Structure formats: C-alpha cells, structure tokens
C-alpha positions, 0 to 999 in steps of 0.5 A: 500500499502506498503511503502518502505524505501531506503536501506540506511535509512532502515539500519540506522533504523534497528541498533538503540539500541531500534530496536536491542534489540527488535529483540534480545528479540523476538528472545530469546522469540521464541527460549525459547518457542520452546526450551520448547516445543521440544520433548514433547507432546505439540509440535504437538499441537503448530504445529496445532495451527501455522497452524491455525494461518497461514491459518487465516492469509491467509485468511484475507490477501491473498485470496478471501472469496470464497477460505477461506469458501472452506478451512474451509469447506474442513478441517471440512469434513476431521475432521468429517471423522476421 
C-alpha cells in the first residue's frame, strides 16, 4: 500500500540539500547518457532495451501472469517471423 505524505511534509523533504543534490545528479546522469547516445547506432538499441525494461516492470507490477506470458509469446512469435 502506498503511504502518502501530506503535501507540506513532502515539499519540506524534497527541498533538503541532499534530496536536491540527488535529483540534480540523476538528471545530469540521464542527460549525459541521452546526449551520448543521440544520433548514434546505439540509440535504437537503447530504445529497445528501455521497452524491454518497461514490459518487465509492467509484468511485475501491473498485469497478471496470464497477460505477461501472452505478451512474451506474442513477441517471440513476431521475432521468429522476421
């Protein structure tokens, strides 16, 4: 179950120096990786990996095992045809 903090408590915690530093660090890291991949042949591969990670996350958190096995079967069927 997701526990939500009151809005003022959330804002108080997010503006702490360590949290701001974490947010800036992650932003710069993601920005640097995207800038490095932009315009290269690695960009489509990174997009494919991101889609796989998204489907993995989706199967673990959002949908039942029946649908995740259906998605895996469907994608393997498509891969074998090409």
